[in-house]
C-alpha positions as CSV (number, residue, x, y, z in Angstrom):
1,M,-7.1,-19.2,-3.3
2,D,-9.5,-20.7,-5.8
3,S,-11.4,-23.5,-4.7
4,K,-10.8,-26.2,-7.3
5,I,-6.9,-26.0,-6.3
6,K,-5.9,-28.2,-3.4
7,E,-2.7,-28.4,-1.4
8,E,-2.1,-31.8,0.6
9,Y,1.0,-33.3,2.4
10,I,2.1,-36.6,1.0
11,V,4.9,-38.5,2.3
12,I,7.4,-40.1,-0.3
13,D,10.6,-41.7,0.6
14,Q,9.8,-40.8,4.2
15,I,9.8,-36.9,3.7
16,R,6.6,-35.3,4.2
17,T,6.2,-33.4,0.6
18,H,4.0,-30.1,-0.5
19,I,2.0,-30.4,-3.4
20,T,-0.4,-28.3,-5.0
21,H,-2.6,-29.5,-7.9
22,S,-5.9,-28.5,-9.9
23,G,-7.4,-29.7,-13.1
24,E,-8.0,-32.8,-15.0
25,R,-6.7,-35.0,-17.6
26,N,-3.1,-35.3,-18.8
27,V,-0.9,-34.7,-16.2
28,L,2.0,-31.6,-16.2
29,L,4.1,-32.0,-13.3
30,L,5.8,-28.7,-12.6
31,I,9.5,-29.2,-11.1
32,H,11.2,-25.5,-9.7
33,G,14.6,-24.6,-9.3
34,L,16.4,-22.7,-6.7
35,G,13.7,-19.9,-6.8
36,G,11.2,-22.4,-5.0
37,P,7.2,-23.2,-6.1
38,L,6.2,-19.9,-6.1
39,M,8.0,-19.9,-9.7
40,W,4.7,-20.9,-10.6
41,Q,1.9,-19.0,-9.2
42,R,0.8,-17.1,-12.2
43,V,0.4,-20.4,-14.7
44,L,-1.3,-23.0,-12.4
45,E,-4.7,-21.4,-12.8
46,P,-4.5,-21.4,-16.6
47,L,-2.9,-24.2,-17.4
48,S,-5.3,-26.3,-14.9
49,Q,-8.0,-25.4,-17.5
50,H,-6.5,-27.5,-19.9
51,F,-4.7,-30.2,-18.0
52,Q,-4.0,-32.1,-14.3
53,V,-1.4,-29.8,-13.1
54,V,0.6,-30.9,-10.1
55,I,3.8,-28.5,-8.6
56,V,5.8,-30.4,-6.3
57,D,7.7,-28.4,-3.4
58,L,11.1,-30.2,-3.4
59,P,12.9,-31.7,-0.2
60,G,14.2,-29.1,1.5
61,F,11.8,-26.3,-0.5
62,G,8.5,-24.7,0.4
63,D,6.8,-26.5,2.7
64,S,7.9,-29.6,2.4
65,D,10.7,-31.2,5.0
66,C,14.2,-31.8,4.2
67,P,15.8,-34.2,3.4
68,P,18.0,-36.3,6.2
69,E,21.0,-36.0,3.7
70,Q,21.9,-33.8,1.0
71,L,20.3,-35.3,-2.5
72,T,22.0,-36.0,-5.9
73,T,20.6,-35.0,-9.0
74,E,19.9,-38.9,-9.7
75,Q,18.2,-38.5,-6.2
76,Y,15.9,-35.8,-6.8
77,A,15.1,-37.6,-10.2
78,E,14.0,-40.8,-8.3
79,F,12.0,-39.2,-5.4
80,I,10.0,-37.5,-8.3
81,V,9.5,-41.0,-9.8
82,L,8.5,-41.9,-6.5
83,L,5.9,-38.6,-6.6
84,M,4.1,-40.3,-9.5
85,D,3.7,-43.3,-8.3
86,S,2.1,-42.1,-5.0
87,L,-0.2,-40.4,-7.5
88,N,-1.0,-43.3,-9.8
89,T,0.5,-41.3,-12.4
90,Q,2.4,-43.6,-14.8
91,K,3.4,-40.7,-17.7
92,A,3.3,-37.1,-17.3
93,T,4.9,-34.3,-19.3
94,L,7.7,-32.8,-16.9
95,I,8.1,-28.9,-17.0
96,G,11.6,-28.0,-15.0
97,I,13.2,-24.7,-14.6
98,S,16.2,-23.8,-14.4
99,Y,17.9,-26.9,-12.2
100,G,14.1,-28.3,-12.2
101,G,14.6,-28.8,-15.7
102,Q,18.0,-30.4,-15.2
103,I,16.2,-32.6,-12.8
104,S,13.8,-33.4,-15.3
105,I,16.3,-34.4,-17.6
106,T,17.6,-36.8,-15.4
107,V,14.1,-38.1,-15.0
108,T,13.8,-38.8,-19.0
109,S,17.0,-40.1,-19.0
110,L,16.8,-42.9,-16.3
111,Y,13.0,-43.5,-16.6
112,P,11.9,-42.8,-20.1
113,K,8.7,-45.0,-20.1
114,R,7.1,-42.2,-17.7
115,V,7.6,-39.1,-19.4
116,E,5.3,-37.8,-22.3
117,K,7.0,-34.9,-23.1
118,L,9.5,-32.5,-21.8
119,I,9.9,-28.7,-21.4
120,L,12.7,-27.2,-20.6
121,I,13.0,-23.2,-18.7
122,A,16.2,-21.8,-18.8
123,S,17.6,-25.1,-17.6
124,T,21.0,-25.6,-16.1
125,G,23.2,-28.6,-16.6
126,L,25.3,-26.9,-19.7
127,T,27.1,-24.5,-17.2
128,P,29.5,-25.9,-15.3
129,S,32.1,-23.8,-13.4
130,R,35.4,-24.5,-11.8
131,F,34.1,-22.7,-8.4
132,F,32.3,-26.2,-7.7
133,T,34.9,-29.0,-8.5
134,S,38.1,-27.4,-6.4
135,G,37.6,-28.3,-3.0
136,I,39.3,-25.2,-1.7
137,L,37.1,-22.4,-4.3
138,W,33.8,-24.5,-3.0
139,S,34.9,-24.3,0.7
140,M,35.2,-20.4,0.0
141,V,31.9,-20.0,-2.5
142,S,29.6,-22.3,0.5
143,T,30.7,-20.1,2.9
144,F,30.0,-16.8,1.5
145,M,26.3,-18.1,0.6
146,K,26.0,-19.7,3.9
147,N,27.0,-16.7,5.8
148,V,27.1,-13.5,3.7
149,F,24.9,-13.6,0.9
150,L,21.9,-15.6,2.1
151,R,21.6,-13.5,4.8
152,N,21.6,-10.2,3.3
153,R,18.2,-9.2,2.0
154,F,19.7,-6.5,0.3
155,L,22.0,-8.8,-1.9
156,L,19.4,-11.0,-1.8
157,R,17.2,-8.6,-3.7
158,L,20.2,-7.3,-6.4
159,S,20.1,-11.0,-7.4
160,S,16.5,-11.1,-8.0
161,N,16.3,-8.0,-9.8
162,L,18.2,-9.7,-12.0
163,A,16.2,-12.6,-12.5
164,F,13.6,-10.0,-13.9
165,Y,13.5,-7.9,-17.1
166,D,11.3,-5.8,-15.4
167,K,11.7,-6.1,-11.5
168,D,8.3,-3.8,-10.9
169,I,6.0,-7.3,-12.1
170,R,7.7,-9.4,-9.3
171,P,5.0,-10.9,-7.1
172,P,4.5,-9.1,-3.8
173,G,6.1,-11.3,-0.9
174,L,8.2,-13.1,-3.3
175,L,11.7,-11.8,-1.8
176,E,10.1,-11.8,1.8
177,N,9.0,-15.5,1.2
178,F,12.5,-16.6,0.1
179,Y,14.3,-15.1,2.3
180,H,12.1,-16.6,5.7
181,Q,12.7,-20.0,3.5
182,I,16.4,-19.7,3.4
183,S,16.6,-18.3,7.0
184,Q,16.2,-22.0,8.2
185,K,19.5,-23.6,8.1
186,G,18.3,-27.2,6.8
187,K,16.1,-25.3,4.1
188,R,19.6,-22.8,3.6
189,D,21.8,-26.2,3.2
190,A,19.5,-27.4,0.7
191,W,19.4,-24.4,-1.3
192,I,23.6,-24.7,-1.7
193,N,23.3,-28.0,-2.0
194,C,21.4,-27.9,-5.6
195,M,22.9,-24.7,-6.7
196,R,26.5,-26.9,-6.4
197,N,24.3,-30.1,-7.9
198,A,23.3,-27.4,-10.7
199,F,26.7,-26.4,-11.6
200,L,29.1,-29.3,-11.2
201,P,31.0,-30.5,-14.4
202,N,29.3,-33.6,-15.7
203,K,31.7,-34.7,-18.6
204,D,28.2,-37.6,-19.6
205,F,25.7,-34.9,-19.3
206,S,25.7,-34.2,-23.2
207,Q,26.0,-37.7,-24.3
208,Q,22.9,-38.1,-21.9
209,L,20.8,-35.4,-23.5
210,S,22.0,-36.8,-27.3
211,H,19.5,-39.9,-25.4
212,L,16.6,-38.7,-25.2
213,H,14.0,-39.4,-27.7
214,V,10.7,-37.3,-26.2
215,P,9.1,-34.4,-27.9
216,T,11.1,-31.8,-26.4
217,L,10.5,-27.9,-25.8
218,I,13.0,-25.3,-24.7
219,L,12.0,-22.2,-23.4
220,W,14.2,-19.2,-22.6
221,G,13.9,-15.8,-22.0
222,E,15.8,-13.4,-24.5
223,N,17.6,-11.2,-21.8
224,D,18.5,-14.1,-19.1
225,R,21.4,-13.0,-17.3
226,T,21.3,-15.9,-15.0
227,I,21.7,-18.6,-17.7
228,S,22.0,-17.3,-21.0
229,R,19.6,-18.0,-23.9
230,K,22.4,-19.4,-26.2
231,Y,22.5,-22.3,-23.9
232,A,19.0,-23.0,-25.5
233,F,20.4,-23.4,-28.7
234,E,23.2,-25.8,-27.2
235,F,20.5,-28.0,-26.0
236,R,18.9,-28.1,-29.3
237,K,21.9,-29.0,-30.9
238,H,22.4,-32.0,-28.3
239,I,18.5,-33.5,-28.0
240,P,16.9,-35.0,-30.9
241,H,13.8,-33.3,-32.8
242,S,13.8,-30.8,-29.9
243,K,12.2,-27.1,-30.7
244,V,13.1,-23.8,-29.1
245,Q,11.2,-20.9,-28.4
246,I,12.6,-17.3,-26.9
247,F,10.5,-15.1,-25.2
248,S,11.1,-11.1,-25.3
249,R,11.7,-8.2,-22.8
250,C,12.2,-11.6,-20.4
251,A,14.9,-12.7,-18.0
252,H,15.1,-15.7,-16.3
253,S,11.7,-15.7,-14.1
254,V,9.6,-17.2,-17.4
255,P,6.9,-18.2,-15.6
256,L,5.9,-15.0,-13.4
257,E,7.7,-12.7,-16.5
258,K,5.2,-13.9,-19.6
259,P,2.4,-16.3,-17.8
260,G,0.4,-16.1,-20.5
261,E,2.8,-16.4,-23.2
262,L,4.0,-19.5,-21.5
263,C,1.0,-21.3,-21.0
264,D,0.1,-20.9,-25.0
265,A,3.5,-22.8,-25.8
266,I,2.5,-24.8,-23.0
267,V,-0.8,-25.9,-24.2
268,E,0.2,-25.8,-27.7
269,F,2.9,-28.5,-27.1
270,A,1.4,-30.7,-24.5
271,K,-1.8,-31.4,-25.6
C-alpha cells in the first residue's frame, strides 16, 4: 500500500469503524454498497492526487464492527454525518455506489448543508420490489439468502460475474474476501438488512429527490444487469439540474471496471 494511504479505526456512535484516507484539500467521502469497500480499491490513489479521499467501511462491512441492531437507511445517513463530525469535516462531496448512493441521497436530503456535491454511481432507491414488503415473500427470500446463496461459492461467483462486463478484470481475491466477510453471521445479517433497505418501496423517495439542490452527477454502466441504466435517466428526471454520464462496455462495478474514466469524470465535476 502507498505510504501516503492511511488506515485507522475510529469509534462512531459506539461502533469501531475502519476508514482509509489519503490526499489533501477538498474531501471526497466514498460510500460503498453491498459489494463492500474493496469496490474503491482502484480509484483511491488517483483521486487522492486531487482531493482528500475518505473511504468508510459501513457498520457490518469490511473491517468495521457490526452494529448492535440493524440500521435503517436514515440511520446509516446519520452515521455518515457523525463520521464527518469526527473528522472535523463540515462539508464533503459524497460519492455513493449502489446502496451507498441511496445512503448519500438520504444524507443530502436530511443534512443538505453538509454536502458540497453529490455523485451517484448505479444507485438504488428507484427499484422497489414486492419481495421486500410481503412478510411471507421476505421470509422466503431472506431464508434463501442466509442458508443458500451467501453460503455457496458457485452462486456468489455467478452473481459477481453479472456485476462485470468482463469478469476477467475482477481483482484477484475479491470473491474470496467477500466470502470470508459474509461467512460471519453479524456481517451476513447486515448485508441482508441493507439489501432489504435498498429495495423496500418508499413512496416519498421521488419527492425526496426533487428537493435535492446540490450539483449532482449520475454515473452508470451501459451494460449494468444489476440495476438497468434506464434508472440513470429516472434519477435525472427527478433531481433538479443533474447530469448523466454513461460508461460503455461497463456493468455495475464501475469503479473496478472503468477506474480511469470514472476518476476523470469525478475530477472534472468535483474540482
